[in-house]
Backbone bond lengths (Angstrom), bond angles and torsions (degrees), N, CA, C in turn:
res aa  C-N    CA-C-N  psi(-1)  N-CA   C-N-CA  omega(-1)  CA-C   N-CA-C  phi
1 M - - - 1.444 - - 1.526 110.88 -
2 L 1.318 117.07 -43.13 1.461 120.31 -178.33 1.528 112.20 -106.62
3 Q 1.326 118.15 17.21 1.459 120.70 -176.15 1.519 112.04 -67.75
4 G 1.333 118.96 -30.47 1.455 121.58 -175.73 1.515 113.99 -84.50
5 L 1.331 117.85 -3.12 1.459 119.87 -178.05 1.526 110.59 -80.54
6 T 1.328 114.59 135.63 1.461 120.46 177.76 1.519 109.11 -113.66
7 G 1.281 116.53 -177.19 1.459 121.68 178.30 1.520 112.31 -61.11
8 W 1.323 116.48 -34.23 1.464 120.09 179.21 1.523 111.09 -66.50
9 H 1.295 117.05 -36.67 1.463 120.21 178.37 1.525 110.76 -63.23
10 F 1.319 115.82 -44.48 1.459 119.35 179.26 1.526 111.18 -65.64
11 L 1.313 117.32 -35.18 1.466 121.20 178.00 1.525 110.19 -64.97
12 V 1.314 117.71 -42.17 1.462 121.15 178.24 1.526 110.28 -65.87
13 I 1.322 117.82 -41.39 1.467 121.22 177.66 1.530 110.14 -61.84
14 L 1.316 117.45 -43.51 1.466 121.56 177.85 1.520 111.16 -62.47
15 L 1.319 118.14 -39.75 1.462 122.69 178.62 1.527 110.67 -64.81
16 V 1.314 117.09 -41.79 1.473 120.64 178.29 1.521 110.46 -64.23
17 I 1.307 117.39 -42.59 1.471 120.93 177.86 1.517 110.17 -62.75
18 L 1.316 116.97 -41.42 1.465 121.54 178.75 1.522 110.69 -62.66
19 L 1.321 117.04 -40.71 1.460 120.20 179.20 1.529 112.01 -70.15
20 L 1.308 117.38 -36.76 1.463 120.75 -179.13 1.518 112.77 -70.35
21 F 1.312 117.03 -46.36 1.457 120.64 -173.10 1.520 113.60 -97.80
22 G 1.299 118.77 -22.89 1.455 121.10 -177.71 1.516 111.32 85.43
23 A 1.311 115.18 151.07 1.462 121.09 -176.20 1.524 112.17 -66.21
24 A 1.319 118.60 -30.97 1.462 121.30 -177.07 1.530 111.74 -71.11
25 K 1.315 117.76 -31.12 1.462 119.79 -176.11 1.519 113.18 -90.21
26 L 1.307 119.12 -12.61 1.468 120.63 -177.96 1.523 113.83 -62.92
27 P 1.344 120.29 -43.44 1.481 118.37 177.73 1.532 112.68 -62.02
28 A 1.327 117.15 -39.80 1.465 120.25 178.51 1.525 110.42 -66.93
29 L 1.326 117.28 -37.54 1.452 121.74 178.09 1.531 110.59 -65.25
30 A 1.327 116.28 -43.15 1.464 120.49 179.20 1.529 110.85 -65.85
31 K 1.327 117.22 -39.65 1.462 121.26 178.95 1.527 110.58 -64.36
32 S 1.321 116.24 -44.08 1.460 120.72 178.90 1.517 111.13 -63.70
33 L 1.307 117.13 -41.13 1.460 121.45 178.36 1.533 110.78 -64.15
34 G 1.322 117.13 -41.46 1.463 121.32 178.06 1.522 112.33 -64.61
35 Q 1.333 116.22 -41.43 1.463 119.71 178.32 1.525 110.88 -65.62
36 S 1.319 116.86 -40.27 1.458 120.27 178.57 1.527 110.94 -63.45
37 A 1.321 116.52 -42.39 1.463 120.24 178.82 1.529 110.74 -64.66
38 R 1.320 117.45 -38.43 1.462 121.75 179.42 1.529 111.00 -65.93
39 V 1.329 117.15 -42.78 1.469 120.99 178.05 1.522 110.09 -64.40
40 F 1.321 116.85 -43.76 1.465 121.20 179.88 1.525 110.57 -61.40
41 K 1.325 116.96 -44.05 1.459 121.28 179.59 1.536 110.78 -63.43
42 G 1.323 116.66 -40.73 1.463 120.92 178.10 1.520 112.18 -64.49
43 E 1.336 116.61 -39.79 1.462 120.36 178.47 1.523 111.29 -66.93
44 I 1.323 117.36 -37.79 1.465 120.92 177.47 1.523 110.05 -63.70
45 K 1.325 117.22 -43.80 1.469 120.55 177.94 1.525 110.77 -62.35
46 E 1.336 116.88 -41.08 1.459 121.25 -179.96 1.529 110.59 -64.96
47 M 1.334 117.65 -40.45 1.458 120.89 178.00 1.526 110.98 -64.04
48 K 1.330 117.30 -41.47 1.458 120.66 178.65 1.529 110.63 -64.49
49 K 1.340 116.38 -40.31 1.460 120.41 179.33 1.528 110.44 -66.17
50 D 1.334 117.53 -41.18 1.465 121.26 178.00 1.527 111.02 -64.72
51 D 1.327 117.11 -41.04 1.461 120.59 178.28 1.520 111.33 -63.47
52 A 1.327 116.57 -40.94 1.457 120.34 179.08 1.531 110.36 -65.90
53 A 1.326 117.04 -39.12 1.465 120.60 178.90 1.524 110.39 -68.35
54 D 1.332 117.36 -38.88 1.466 120.61 178.50 1.525 110.70 -66.04
55 D 1.321 117.40 -40.29 1.461 120.96 178.95 1.522 111.21 -65.28
56 A 1.329 116.99 -35.26 1.458 120.55 -178.32 1.524 111.69 -74.32
57 T 1.337 118.13 -31.81 1.461 120.54 -175.77 1.518 113.07 -96.69
58 A 1.319 119.08 -16.09 1.461 121.30 -178.02 1.527 109.97 -76.55
59 P 1.348 116.29 130.86 1.469 118.27 177.52 1.520 109.98 -74.60
60 S 1.302 115.72 150.21 1.461 119.20 177.83 1.518 108.80 -77.38
61 T 1.335 117.05 152.61 1.464 120.51 -176.92 1.517 112.05 -71.79
62 S 1.319 118.73 -25.57 1.461 120.09 179.83 1.523 111.65 -73.05
63 A 1.319 118.69 -23.37 1.453 121.92 179.65 1.523 111.63 -90.10
64 D 1.343 118.16 -5.92 1.450 121.81 -178.46 1.526 109.16 -81.82
65 P 1.341 119.12 113.72 1.459 120.67 -176.59 1.528 113.18 -70.38
66 Q 1.331 119.02 -19.69 1.451 121.04 -177.53 1.521 112.19 -91.43
67 F 1.288 118.45 -5.30 1.455 121.50 -177.40 1.515 109.92 -72.91
68 G 1.329 116.76 121.55 1.453 121.27 176.23 1.517 114.54 84.31
69 T 1.322 118.64 6.48 1.450 120.05 179.54 1.514 109.94 -87.63
70 T 1.309 116.31 154.97 1.459 121.20 177.74 1.511 108.98 -112.28
71 V 1.317 114.29 156.42 1.459 120.50 179.68 1.517 107.45 -101.98
72 S 1.318 115.77 126.39 1.456 118.60 178.38 1.519 109.21 -81.06
73 G 1.294 115.85 150.72 1.461 119.81 179.85 1.501 110.04 159.51
74 D 1.299 115.28 -167.20 1.454 122.15 -177.79 1.524 109.84 -70.58
75 S 1.325 117.74 118.88 1.461 121.23 -177.68 1.510 111.76 -73.72
76 S 1.338 118.48 -16.90 1.462 119.80 -179.51 1.520 111.73 -73.13
77 S 1.309 117.77 -16.21 1.457 119.61 179.32 1.521 111.93 -82.16
78 R 1.326 117.56 -11.71 1.460 121.05 -179.61 1.515 110.26 -90.95
79 S 1.313 115.35 150.81 1.466 120.40 178.61 1.509 109.63 -81.70
80 N 1.321 115.84 142.92 1.456 119.13 178.01 1.534 111.33 -99.73
81 G 1.325 117.70 9.94 1.451 121.50 176.84 1.506 113.27 92.65
82 T 1.319 118.16 1.33 1.458 121.70 177.32 1.511 109.16 -118.07
83 D 1.316 116.00 167.26 1.463 120.22 179.14 1.516 112.04 -86.80
84 S 1.332 118.11 -13.71 1.464 120.06 -178.14 1.528 109.33 -81.20
85 P 1.306 117.01 147.23 1.478 119.63 179.67 1.527 110.82 -70.51
86 Q 1.304 115.40 151.33 1.466 120.19 179.04 1.519 109.60 -78.09
87 R 1.334 116.93 149.17 1.470 121.72 178.97 1.478 110.54 -121.23
């Protein structure tokens, strides 16, 4: 996508940005962009750390004794998926 761009292309892009935003606002724009990138990077690290902690504390489903068990009792109290009463 960017293989055809040369140094002159980047210089023209920089000139257009300079004309659009002005020289006085460029440092503030760069600072804001840097802070946003830093916050985003920190949030990504926090998400990875939370995922790792969740994986370490979550029990596996094969070790769960209640997984896949049924409850014995009166079958008439369970719904059969229809609105009509069971007979």
